[in-house]
N, C-alpha and C positions, 0 to 999 in steps of 0.2 A: 504746317508740316510737323508741328509739335516737337521742335528741336531735333528732328531727324536729319542726318547728313544727306545732302542731295547728291545722288549718284546718277551720272549720265553714261549709258552704254551705247557705243556707236559701232556699227559695222563699217569697215573702212575699205575703200577702193574707189578709183576714179578721181574726180577733182576734189582736192581738199577744201575748196571754197564753201560748198554747202555744209560741211562739217564745222568749219569755223563759224559759220552762221549759227548753227545749232548750239555750239558751245557758248557763243556770245549771248544768245537769247536766253539759254537756261541758266547761265551763271552758276554752274555746279561746283561743289567742293571736291568731287572726285570724278575722274573720267576713266572709263574702261574702253580700250580699243580692242575690237575683234578684228584681226587683220591677218593677211596672208604673208608669205615671205616677200612678195612683190610689192604689197601695199603698205609695208611697214614704214617706208619712206613718206608715204602720205600722212601716216599717223604722226611721224616726227615733225612734218611741216605744220600740222595743226597745232601741235604742242609748242613749237617755237614761236607761233604767232602770239601766244599769251605770256606775258611777263609776270603775271600774278603768281608768286611762289606758294600761295596758300592752296592752289589747286593740286591735288594729288593725281598722278598719271599712272595707269597700270596697262600693261600689254598682255593680250591673250592670243596666242598664235593658232590660226586655222590651217592645219597642214594641207588640206585640199580645198582651195577656194571654190571648186566646182561641185563640192559634195554637200548636200543638205545635212547628211548625217554627221559629218565632221563638225559642221558649224553648230548643229543641234547639240551634240555631246559637249562641246566646249562651252556654249551658252548655258546649257542646263546646269553644268557644274558650277559656273560662276553664279547664277541666280540662286542655286541652292545654298551657296556660301553667305548670301546677303540676308541678314536678319531684318525682317520686315518692321521690327519694333525699333530698329536703329537707323534705317535707311529709307529715304524717299526715292523710289527707283523710276527712272525715266529711260525709256528705250527709244532710240532713233535708228531706223533701218534704211537710211538713204543711201549710204555708201556700200561699196562691195558688189560682188556678183549677185545675180538673182538667187543663186543657191544659198549665198550667205544671208541675205535678207530673209529668205523663206525659213532657213534653219533657225535664225534668231527669234523670229516671230513664233514659229512652231514650238520652240522650247518654252517660250514665255507663256504659252496657253496652259502649261501645267502648274502655274502659280497664280494665286489670287493677289499677290503683293505688288504687282506692277501698277505704279500710280499713273503713269503717262506714256503715251505713244505719240511719236511725231515723225513726220516725213518732210524733207525740205524740197518743196516744189517751186514752181515759178509764179511770179506775181501776175503774169499774163501769157497769152499765147506767144507773143513776140519774145518772151523771156526764154524760150528754148530754140536751139538750132534745128535744122532739118524740118522747116515749116511747122515748128511748134511741137514736135514729137521727139526731139532729141535731147541732148544734155542741156541742163539749166545754164544759162549764160551768167557770167560773173556780174554781180550787182542786181540780179533779178531774183535772187533767192528769197523764198517766202516760207516760213514755218507753218506747217499744216497739221493740226492736232488730228489724231486718228482714233477711230473706234477701238475700244478695248476688246480684243478677240476672245478674252476670257469670259466676257459676257454672253458669248454664243453658247458656252457650256451652261450658263444659267438658263437660257432658253431651253436647252435639252433637258436640264433637270426639271423645269416646269412641265415639259411634255412627258417625261418619265413619271413624274408625280401624278399627273392627270391619268395617265395610263394605268398606273397602279391603283388609283382611286376607283377608276371604272371597273377594275377587277377585284375590288374589295380587299386589296393588300395594303391596309391602312398604315401599318408600321413602315413599310418600304416607302409609301407615298410621303409619310412624314419626314423621313430622312432626306428624300429628294427636295422637298420644299424648304427644309432647313438649309440644305446646301445652296439652293437657289438664293436664299436670303443672303448668305455669305458672299455670293458672287456678284450680285447686282450692285451698282453704285447709285442708281437713281431712287428717289423717294418712293415713286409709284411701284417699282419692282419689289422694293423691300416690304411695302405695305401689303402688296398682293400676295407675296410669299407667306407673310405672317397670317393673312386672312385665310388662305387655303389650309394652313396648319390648324386654324380654329375650326374650319369645316371638318377636318379629320377627327378632331377631338370629339365632335358631336356624333359623326356617323360610326366611328370605332365603338363608342359606348352603346349606341343604339343597336349595332350589329351583334353586341354581346348581351342583348336583352336588358341592358341597364336603363333605369328610369332617370338616372342623374349622370351628369358629367363631371369627372374629376378634373378640376381646372385650376392652374396656378395663375392667379391674378397678378400681373406684373406691377400694377399700380400699388397694391397693398402688400405684395410679396408674401401672400398667404394662399395656401391650397384651399380650394372651395369645392363643395358639391352642389351643383346647380341642376334643377329639373330640366330635362331636355327641352321642354316647351319654353321655359324662361331663357335658356341658353340660346336656342335658335332665334328667338325674337330679339333679345338684346344684344348678343354678341355677334350675331350674323346678319339678320335682316335690317336691324336698325343701323348698324355700322355701314352696311352696303348702301342703304338709301340716303344716308347723310354724309357720305364721304365722296367728294367730287373726283378723287383719284381712282376710286373703285367704280364709279358710274360707267366707265367705258367697258369694263369687264362684264357688267350687267347686261350691256347691249350685245357684246360678242357672244356671251353664253346665255342668251334669253331663255331658251327652253330649260337649261339647267336651273336657273333661278326660279322659273315658273314652277318647276317641280318641287323646289324647296318650300315654296309658298304652300303647295298642296300637302307636303310633309308636315308642315306646322298645323294645318287644319286637322290632319289625321291624328297627330300626337296629342292635340288638345282633346280629342274625343277619347283617346286611350288612357291618358295619364291625368290623375287628379292628386293634388297635394295631400299627403297622408292617406291615400286611398279612400278619400271621403265619398267618392261616387263610384266605387268599384263595381256595384251591381249594374250600373249603366255602362261602365267602361269595359267590362270583361269581354264582351263579344269582339272588341277590337284587337284583342290579343291574337285571335285566330288568323286574320288576314296577314298580320305582321309575321307570325310564326311560319305560315306557308311561304311568304316571300322570302324569309330567311332560308328555308329549305331550298328554294329555287336558286338562291345566290350560291349555295353550296354545290348544287348541281352544275352551275355555270363554271364553278372553280374545278370541277371534277372530283370533288370530295363526296363521293356517293354514300359512303357510310355515315358521314356526318349528316348528310341530307336526309337519309332514311330514318336516322334517329329523331330528327325533328318532325318528319312526317308521321312517324308513329305517335309522337307526342300530340301532333295536330289531330290525329284520329281520336285520341283520348279526349282532347280539349273540346272537340265538337260535342261529344256526349255530355261532358261536364257543364259547358255553357248551357246546353239545353236543359239539363237537370236544374241548373240555377234559375232558369226562366220558369220552371215549373214549381219553384219554391221549396225544393227539398235540400238544398245546400245550406250549410250553417253560414249565416251571414257574419257572425262573429269571427269565425276562423278565416273566412275569405278576406275580411277587411284587415285583420291583425296580422295574419300570417300568409296570406295569399295562397291558401291551400283549399282543396275541395273535399270537405267532409260532409257526409250525409247527416242531416239533423234527424234524430230518431222520432221526435214528436211529429215533425212534418212528414216524415216517411210513413209513419203509422196512420196519419190522417189521410194522405193521398192514396194509400193502398188498402184502406180498411175493407173495401169491397172486393179486393182481389184475392181469390182463393189460392192457396199454395204458393204464395209469393216468396215466403221464407225458404222453402225447399228449392224453388226455381233459381234463386239467387245464391243458394248454398250458405245462407246466413247462419245456419246452426254450427258451421265451422268457423265463423268469423268471431274472434274473441271479444272485439270491441262491441259488437252487436249483442253478444250474449251477456256482457257485463252490465248488470243493472245500474251500476254507478256511472257508466259512461253515457254521455248525451249524444255522442256522435259515433260514426264508424266510417270506414273507407270502402270503396268498391274498385276493383280493377277495371280495366277498359271494357272488356267483353261484358262483364256484369252490369256495367253502366248502361250499355246498349240494351241489355236484357231488361233492366228496370224501365227504360224508356218505352220499350215495347209493351211492357206491362201497363204503362201509363198512356197507351193508345197512340204511340208515335208510329205513323206509317213509314217515316224515313228510317227509324230504327229497325222496323220489321224488314225493310228492304236490305238494310246493311247486313242483318244477321243471316239472311238467305243468300247473300252474295258469295258464292263459292270461290270466285276469282279473287275477291278481297281476302278471304280466308287463306288461300294459297299464298298470296303475296305477304301476308302477315307471318305465315309459317316460314317463308324464305327469309324474312327479316330476322326471325327468332334464331336461325341457324347462322347468322352473320357474326363477325368478329366483335362488334360492339353490342351484341346481345348475348347469346348463349353458346355460339359456335366459334369457328375459326376462319370461315371463308369471308373474304371481302365482298362487298356489294358491287354489282357492275352497273353501268349506266342504264341498260335496258330495264332492270328491276327498279331502279330509282325513278326513271321516267314513268313507268307504269303505275307505281305506288303514288307518285305525284298526281297523275291524272285521276286516279281513283279518289284520293283525298279531296281533290278539288271538286270532283263530281258530288261527293257527299256534303262537302261544305256548302256548295251551292243549293243542294236540296234542303238543308236545314236553314240556310241564311242566303236567300236569293240576291241580296245586294252586296255579297262579299267581294265580287270582282271589282266593283267600283271602289271599295275601300282598299283592295290590294293595289290598284293603280295609284291611289292617293299616297300609299305607304311605300311605293317603289323608290329606291335610292336614285338620285340624279346621276346622270353621266355627262362628262364633259364631251363636247364635240371637238375632237383634236384635229 
């Protein structure tokens, strides 16, 4: 107890014998009686039984012994006064009316500092009158430790955290799992709460398009930046597979952890250290981006979703241009940006008449600058270039009037050039269109989207 003063709180009423048993067994340094006017005499009898003058005795009156609220208010005030750093707090709710016991326990659930709960029962069925269902007979008292009801709140925090995680509210989920960690008393519960926090660090970073996790290593007390792939393997899957206390959770949430395994395979395709394999990796950014947009639709954040979908539309063309060899590899590797390489452009379009005029390049300062080796193209012009390079998919995209109308509606939105918010109908339609063209350009994209889906708890 780390030199804390042992405090026993008793609800009083009925026979004093069980309360005497509780005090004798606990051997406290301080006793608080929660009593009514009528049961004060029972408290006095308990006190008189002990000659040890080192025990401090305190009385707290419950005005209405049949009121849960009166008991709750008195108990809450008392518990609020007791400093958890100074006192080991033990509650025994044996005595008093049912309303008094209920009020005491209910008040205690607002505090994490209650160390022990007990109830004085009987040692056997014969230890009670009325055929085993009545009052405990003298001499048959048995102290029975009780479940800490505060831990029920920990279970609720776990459920809330899982629900927030499923809805991509990662900061809120993190708060819930931290609260759960503070509430549970068993090693498994604390380990699980910490493990879920680690999950959140990963998926929160991934959801923000980060390739690394900002992580405070408790062993070294140093902040670290770790690749998502390394973090997922070492801090999540390796821990899960090598910890017996977490193995049960793997069985309970089998589909959840199976999806995490798929996530790791996907991220290994997408992420390479120092962008060393960016030319091979780049196509995996597209399914990840479309999934991200879908998560925003699920949240009802339609403007955010459409902003991502518009970027996905542009990315489809950029990835395709990269496959055709006209994107500057240097800029892509070093800065993760899509610049057209002039030499490659001129080589690929040398037999294309009027290409400069079709793309409006005479008005592009970088293209016209003889010292510049690269230039940029906006989204529509990127598709125009693909069409000139004989892409049937780009030709279909440019001729799609519905797509043009959807893009124009997006341009009038609050996150583009106008003031109107995007509605769900527009977001859904644009999502379907983007997915259609993504599949035309990359037929296996849905398989990769499934691999990149965030896992969800089965609550």
